[in-house]
Structure formats: structure tokens, C-alpha cells
C-alpha positions as CSV (number, residue, x, y, z in Angstrom):
1,M,201.6,83.7,140.7
2,K,202.1,86.5,137.8
3,L,203.7,83.7,136.0
4,S,200.8,81.1,136.3
5,K,198.5,83.9,135.1
6,I,200.2,84.6,131.9
7,F,200.6,80.9,131.4
8,L,196.9,80.7,131.8
9,T,196.3,83.6,129.7
10,T,198.5,82.3,126.9
11,V,196.4,79.0,126.9
12,L,193.2,80.2,127.0
13,A,194.1,82.0,123.9
14,M,195.5,79.3,122.1
15,A,192.8,77.1,122.8
16,F,190.2,79.8,121.4
17,A,192.5,80.3,118.3
18,I,192.4,76.6,117.6
19,N,188.7,76.7,118.2
20,L,188.3,79.3,115.8
21,S,190.8,77.8,113.3
22,A,188.4,74.8,113.0
23,Q,185.5,76.6,112.8
24,D,186.8,78.6,109.6
25,K,187.7,75.0,108.1
26,K,184.1,74.6,106.0
27,V,183.1,70.8,105.5
28,F,180.9,70.8,102.2
29,K,178.8,67.9,101.8
30,Y,178.3,66.0,98.6
31,V,174.6,66.7,97.5
32,G,174.4,64.5,94.2
33,S,174.1,65.4,90.7
34,K,170.6,65.4,90.6
35,S,170.7,68.6,92.9
36,C,172.7,70.1,90.0
37,K,170.0,69.1,87.6
38,M,167.6,71.9,88.3
39,C,170.0,74.6,87.1
40,H,172.0,73.0,84.6
41,T,169.5,71.5,81.8
42,T,168.6,74.2,79.8
43,K,170.4,75.7,76.6
44,K,171.1,78.7,78.3
45,Q,173.4,77.0,81.0
46,G,175.1,74.5,78.2
47,Q,172.9,71.6,79.0
48,M,175.8,70.6,81.3
49,Y,173.6,67.9,83.3
50,K,172.2,66.2,79.9
51,I,175.8,66.3,79.0
52,W,177.1,64.3,82.0
53,Q,174.2,62.0,81.7
54,K,175.0,60.8,78.7
55,S,178.5,60.3,79.6
56,K,180.3,57.4,80.8
57,H,180.9,59.1,83.9
58,A,177.3,58.7,84.8
59,Q,177.4,54.9,83.9
60,A,180.5,54.1,86.0
61,Y,178.9,52.5,88.7
62,E,176.4,50.7,86.7
63,V,179.1,49.4,84.4
64,L,180.7,47.5,87.6
65,A,177.9,45.2,87.2
66,S,178.8,44.1,83.6
67,E,180.1,40.9,82.3
68,K,183.3,42.7,81.6
69,A,183.9,44.4,84.8
70,L,182.7,40.7,86.6
71,A,185.6,39.2,84.8
72,I,188.3,41.6,85.5
73,A,187.1,41.5,89.1
74,K,187.1,37.9,89.5
75,E,190.7,38.2,87.9
76,R,191.6,40.4,90.8
77,G,189.8,38.0,93.4
78,I,187.2,40.5,93.8
79,E,183.8,39.2,94.4
80,N,181.6,42.2,93.6
81,P,182.7,45.4,91.8
82,Q,180.0,47.3,93.2
83,K,181.1,46.6,97.0
84,S,184.9,46.8,96.3
85,G,187.0,49.9,97.5
86,E,189.3,48.9,95.1
87,C,186.8,49.7,91.9
88,L,184.6,52.3,94.1
89,Q,187.4,54.6,94.5
90,C,187.2,55.8,90.5
91,H,183.6,54.7,89.9
92,V,181.7,56.8,92.4
93,T,181.6,60.3,93.5
94,A,182.7,60.8,97.4
95,Y,184.1,57.1,98.0
96,G,185.4,56.9,101.4
97,V,184.3,60.1,102.7
98,K,182.3,59.8,106.5
99,A,178.9,59.5,106.0
100,E,177.6,62.7,107.6
101,R,179.2,64.6,104.4
102,L,176.6,63.3,102.3
103,G,173.4,65.0,101.6
104,P,170.0,63.1,101.8
105,K,169.8,63.1,98.1
106,F,173.3,61.9,97.2
107,K,173.6,58.5,95.5
108,I,176.2,56.1,94.8
109,E,174.2,55.1,91.5
110,E,174.9,58.1,90.1
111,G,178.3,56.8,89.1
112,V,181.2,59.6,88.7
113,G,179.1,62.9,89.0
114,C,179.4,66.2,89.1
115,E,181.0,66.4,92.5
116,A,183.8,64.0,91.7
117,C,185.3,66.9,89.5
118,H,183.7,70.1,90.9
119,G,183.7,69.2,94.5
120,P,181.0,68.4,97.0
121,G,178.3,70.9,96.3
122,S,176.5,72.0,99.5
123,A,177.7,75.6,99.4
124,Y,177.5,76.5,96.0
125,K,174.3,74.6,94.9
126,P,172.4,77.5,95.5
127,K,171.2,79.7,92.6
128,K,172.3,83.0,94.5
129,V,175.8,81.3,95.1
130,M,176.3,80.3,91.7
131,K,174.9,83.8,90.4
132,A,177.7,85.4,92.6
133,I,180.6,83.0,91.4
134,T,179.8,83.8,87.7
135,A,179.4,87.9,88.9
136,G,182.8,87.5,90.2
137,K,181.4,88.4,94.0
138,I,182.7,85.2,95.3
139,D,185.8,83.2,95.3
140,P,184.5,79.6,94.0
141,A,187.1,77.8,95.9
142,S,185.7,79.3,99.2
143,V,182.3,77.7,98.6
144,G,184.0,74.2,97.4
145,L,183.5,74.6,94.1
146,E,187.0,73.4,92.0
147,K,188.0,74.0,88.6
148,P,188.7,70.1,87.2
149,T,192.3,69.9,85.7
150,E,194.2,67.2,84.3
151,E,195.0,66.3,87.6
152,T,192.1,65.6,89.0
153,C,191.3,63.2,85.9
154,K,194.4,61.5,86.4
155,K,193.5,60.3,89.9
156,C,191.8,57.6,88.2
157,H,192.8,57.6,84.2
158,N,195.9,55.9,85.3
159,E,198.3,52.8,85.2
160,K,196.4,51.5,88.2
161,S,192.9,51.1,86.3
162,P,192.9,47.5,84.7
163,T,191.6,49.1,81.4
164,F,194.0,51.9,80.9
165,K,195.1,52.6,77.4
166,G,196.7,56.0,77.8
167,F,195.0,59.1,78.8
168,D,195.4,62.4,76.4
169,F,193.7,65.2,78.8
170,E,192.9,67.6,76.0
171,E,191.5,64.7,73.9
172,M,189.4,63.2,76.7
173,Y,188.1,66.8,77.9
174,K,186.6,67.7,74.7
175,K,184.4,64.7,75.1
176,I,182.9,65.8,78.4
177,E,183.0,69.6,77.6
178,H,179.9,71.3,79.0
179,K,180.5,75.0,79.5
180,K,178.2,77.5,79.6
181,P,177.2,79.1,76.1
182,A,178.6,82.9,76.0
183,A,175.5,85.5,76.2
184,S,174.5,86.8,73.1
185,K,174.7,90.5,72.7
186,S,171.7,90.9,70.8
């Protein structure tokens, strides 16, 4: 009798711990690059959204409808590159994630958006959270904000791409760099 109580208590404690552990794992949602626009267009914020908007990343989905992309797709036996996982995995943000992780404003047509490099933004997009991150009061990773690395880029910029011509991280990063300017001390 005593042994069964110990066993039952242990099983219940383990179930409780597993449940708590599952609750601790936050599931962040993709909110779309336009959600970043409201704060990241000003000079004070480094015009990050505008820089992205002019980049090839912003046109990554659109380019799949180009004559060149259609020709490459045909060579590979792909009928429509804008519907092929082989192409979409690198030409859009959040390809392959469950639908419930896509916020109502998320659009595949945004191509490779902010969240492809910085992680899903549902928890870090509020202004109050971003200010706390900047002030060092919140660990960016705790709200899903990632700092892109060379490995982040090489998930797509690699030999698997039919248009790959080598990848120099430092050189390419300069083309897309978008940082907040240092505050002037006047």
C-alpha cells in the first residue's frame, strides 16, 4: 500500500513537472515585416524597414515568378516555384511552420522578411519590450529575438541554391546592414 502511494505520488509529480516544462516553452508567432514598419522606418531607428524593403530579400517571393526562376524551375521539374517547397524554403519567411504560428498580418508575399533572420516577433514587437531589450532589462532570446549569424545566412546561401555563386558573409552583411544609429550626445 505504501509503495503504491509513493509510486502514484512520483507519477503525479512527474506529470506536473512535464506540464510545467511544456508551458515554459514559449511558442512565438510570425507577425510579418509590416509589423516592424511602425517603429523601424525613422532615421532615429536606422530606417531598417526601408533598407529591407529595397533589398533582394523583400523581393525573394516575387522573384520566383520571373522568367529566370521559371526556367530554373522547369530544369528541375518544378511547375510553379511560388508553390514549391524546394524554392519557398529560402524565398519566404516561416516556410513549413504550422499555420497557428502565423499571425493574421503575416504575408508570404513579403518574401524573406525581418523574422527570417531575427526570429518570430510576436513577443518582442511591442515597443515596451523593445525598449526593455535596448536597456538591457530583457534578454532578447527570452522573447524570441535572434541575432543573425553567418550560419543563419548559410541556411539558404549555399551550394543547394541553383544560383549560388559563393557567399562572403562580411561582404553580403554590409549590403543588408541595418542598425540603429548611436544616440548623439549634444
